N, C-alpha and C positions, 0 to 999 in steps of 0.2 A: 504493500500500500504506500502510495506517495503522499507526502504531506503538502502543506502550503509552500509555494515557491519562496525562496529567499533571494538574496542578492547573488548576482553572478560572481564567479571566482575572480577576485581582483588580481591575484597573482598571474593567472592566465591572461587576463585582459592587458595588464601592463607589459607582459612578455611579448604579446602580439604587437602592441603599439610600438614598443621599443624596436622590435625587429623590422617592422614596416618603416619606421623613421630612419633607422640605420640603412635600410635598403634604399631609401630615396636619396640619402646623402651620397652613398657610394655610387649609385646609379648615375647621378649627375656628374660625378668625377669621371666615371668610366665612359660615359656616352657623349660628353661635351665635344670631343674632337670629331667623332662621326657625325653628330648633329650639325656641326658647323660646316663640315665638308659636303655633306649630302644635301642639307636643307637650308643652309645659311643661318641656322639658329642653334646655338650651343645648348639651349634648354629644350630642344624639340622633344627628345625622348622623355625628359623629366616631366614636361607638361602633360604629355599623353598618359604617363604612368600616374601622375598626380590625379588626373581626372578619374582613372579607373580605381585608384585607391579611395577616393572620396565616395564613389558609388559602392565600392566594396564595404567600406565602413558603415554606410547607411544600411546596406543589406545585412551585415553582421548584426547591427543593433536590432533590426526588425526581426530577424530569426531568433536572436537571443531572448527577445521579449515574448516569444510564443512558446507555449507548452509543447515540448518536442514530441509528446505522444500524439498530438494532432497531426503531425507530419507523417505518421504511419500510414494514414489513408491515402497519401499522395505518393507513397514509395513506388508502387507499381507503375502508375502513369508517368512518373518522373523517369523511371528506367526505360519505359517504352519510348519516351521522347528522346532519350539519349541514343537508342537504337536508330530511330528515324533520322536524327541529325547526323549521326556517324555514317549512315547509308547515303544521306544527301551529299556529304563531302565527296564520296567516291564518284557521284554523278555530276554535281554542280560546283564542287569546291574550287577554290583559288589556290594556285601553286606559287610559293615563294621559295627561292633558293633550291628549287628542284623538288620540294615537298608539297603535296596537296593535302593541306590540313585545315584550311580556313573556309568559312562560309561568310559571304558578304550580305549585309542587310543595309542597302543604301550606302552611306558613307562609313558605316561601322562594319567591322569584321571581327569574328571570334573563332576560337577553336573548340568544336564540340567535344574533343577528347578531354578537355579540362572539365567540362560539365559532367562527363561520364564518371569521374572519380567520386564526387559526393553522391551522385545518383546510385552508384553501385554500393557505397557504404550504407546508405539509407535502406536500399532494397534488402541487402543481406542481413542487416540488423533486424529488420522487421520479420523476414522469413525465418531466420535461424531461431529467433527468440520465441517463435510460435510453434516450432517443430519439436517432436519427441526426440530429445538428444540421446536417449538411451539406444536408439537405433542409429548409431553413428554412421554406418555404411550407407544407409539410405539418405541420410542428411547430406553427406559429402557428395553423393551422386547428384542429388537434387540441386545443391548449390553450384556444383561444377557445370551442370547443364544450363543453369540460368546465366552464369558468367561467361561461358565460352562464346556465345554470339557476339557480345560487345567486345570481347577480347579479339575475336577474329576480325570484326569490322575495323576496329581501331588499329590493330596490328598490321593491316594491309599497308598503311602509310606512316605508322608511328609505332614502331616496335617497342620503344622505351616506355611509352604510356601503357601499352598492352602488358608489359612485364609488371608495371606498378599495379594495374588492376588485378592481375593474377596474384600478385603478392598480398594485396589487401584481402582478397578472398581467402587465401591460405591462412593468414594471421587471424582473421575473424573466426574461421572454422576451428583453428587450433585452440583459441581461447574458450570457445563454447563446448568443445568436444571432450567428454570425460575419458575417451580412449585414444591413445596416441598411435597405436599400430596402423590403423587405416591411413595415416598420413604418408606412409611409404608409397601407397598407390597414387596419392595426390602429387607427390614429388615426381614420381615416374611419369605420370600423365602430363604434368607441366613441362618436364624436360623434353618429352616427346613432342609436345605441341610447339615448343620453342625451336626444337630441331627442324621440324617441318617448315616453320616460317623462315629460318635461316637458309634453308636449302632452296626455297622458292625463288629467291632473287640473288643473282651473282654478286651484287654490290655488298650484300650482307656478309658473304664469305670473304670478300675482299677486305672488309674491315678487320677481320681477324689477322690477316697478313700485315696490314698497316699498323695494327696494335703491337705486333711483335717487333717490327722494324720501321717505325714512322719516318726515320731519316732517309729511307730508300724510296719513298713514294711522295709524289706531289701532293696527294691528299693528306699526307701526314704533317703538312706544313703547320696547320693550326695547333696540333698537339705539340710539336716541337717548340713553337713560339710560346705556348702556354707554360711549358716546362722551363723555358728560359726566364719567363716572368717570375715563376715561383722561386727559381734559384737565385735571381738577382735581388730578391726582396730581403734576404738575410733575416736577422732576428727581429728588427723593428721597422724594416721597410724604408723606401725612399721618401715617404711622407705622402699624405693624402693629396691627390691631384698631380703628383710628380712621376707618374708611370711613363715609361718610354714605349713599352710594348703596346699600349692602347692607341698609339699614334699610327695606326694602320698596319702594325705588325701582327697583332692578334686579331683575326677577322671577327667582326661583330662582338667586340669585347664586352658589350653591355648584356649579352645574352648568355649562352651556355658556359662561356669561359670566364665569367665575371670573377669567379673564385681565384683564378690564377692572377688576375690583376689586383685583387684585394691582397693577395700574398705579396705582390711586388710593392704595393704602396704602404701596407700596414705590417708587412713582415709575418714571421711565424707567430709572433705575439698576437697580432690582429686576427690571424686565421684561427688560432686556438680559442681566442675569446669568442669569435663567431660560432664555432662549434660548441662551446660551452653554453651559449645562449640557446642553441637548438636542443641541447641535452636537457636544459632546464624546462623548455617547452614540452618536450616529450615526457619528462618526469611529471609535469602537471597533468597531462592527459592520463597518465597511468593512475594518478591519485583520484582523478574524477571517475575513471572507469571502475576503480576498486570500490568507491563509495557511492556509486550510482544506485538509485532505488530499485532498479529492475535490470534484467538482462538486456532489454532493448537499449536503454541508455548506456549501459556498460559497453555494449558492442559498438555503438556509435562513437564513443570516445576512443575505444581501442582501434577501430577502423581508421579514424583520423590520425591517431598516433602512428599506425603502421604506414599510412600514406606518406606522412612527413618524413618518417625515418627512412623509408626506402628511397624516396626522392633525393634527400640530402646525401645519403650514402652513395647512390648512383652518380650524382653530379660530381661530388668530390673525387670519386674513383675514376670517372672519365677524365677529369681535368688533370689528375696526377698520372694518367695512363695506366692505372691499375687494371682497368677493364677496357674493352674496345669502345670507341666513340659511339654513343647512342643518341646524342642530341637531346639533352634533358636540362631543364632549368633548375636553378637553386631557389627554393621557396622563399618568397618575400624579398628576394635580393635581385634576381635577374629581371630584365625588362620583359614585360608581357602583361597586357591589360587583362586578358581573359584569365590568365593564371592567378593574378592577385585577386581578381573579383571572386572567383570560386574558392580560392583558399580562405578568404575572409568569410564566405558563406559557411564553410566548414567550421571556422572558428565560432561563428554564431551558433551552430549546432552544439558544439562542445560547451559553450557558455550557457546555453539553454539547459543542457543536462546538469551542469554544475549548480544551477538554481534549485534543483530538487535533490541534490546529493548531500549526504551527511558528511561534509568535509571536516577534517580535523581543525579545531579552533573555532568552529562555527557554533553559536549557541542557538 
């Protein structure tokens, strides 16, 4: 039984606002050169991101003010909409830098793959919380059958997001499932699914070769420049705004490779501080999930925690060439209006759950 709603978790809210603010500061530093060269406006990317951030904060406030249980009735329609939008991208989507991931609505464009993340979290939280978890095998098959269509649609042109969606599903099943052995089949199925996707397109296999020896391939240029940026930052960096690699050497420095330039400007100290902020954010999601009044709320918080954790790990791993380049943004930091909009929508979901959670220190 849930009681009356209290205040949203202030620690989570402050963490989100601090990360968003930090992201805007470093985004301006990383994007000023590209904005000036491409559009004659050093603040071009900053102003677009600020507009999306303002919309996202309003959306976060609206969702946080709503009882998250009400959203359960919209979980299936929201997921079906994500399928429709992801399918529309394949038919009518716009391509940028060789990737067809955007849909345009007049002057505005957005990535349906970003919307699919909260839609999947909400769907799985609702479905799993209402299933008989004692029948773990049936539950895993049902969840897998529900997630694979969106993973397949998104993975056609955005493998990294497909991996994130699959990871979210695995984490949410793992948390709710009292038996761990069936997870062997989930891991094998996921590995097989990814193996098929890798073999369908030759450029995906080429990325493995570039990952091993980026210096031998023209497409390894971005990775090499990112590593130069990380190495030249030293312990405390060159100073905010003083990066050399962002001056056209690291392509699209404000996007996927922004962590490399952060390392150059703020050094190892700044990079570790940013990772510590993400760890604090993840810890707060864990606290909210642990003290949620029901499984539905707990799974929402856990799904969001899994999403952020996977995306941060993948981005930093790509930038440091620990894994092959997958083209994935750093949450709250990289440029991307759609990304920050739906990230803040997820934060609103977590804040809504926190209003009903018996958090430590709350009377």
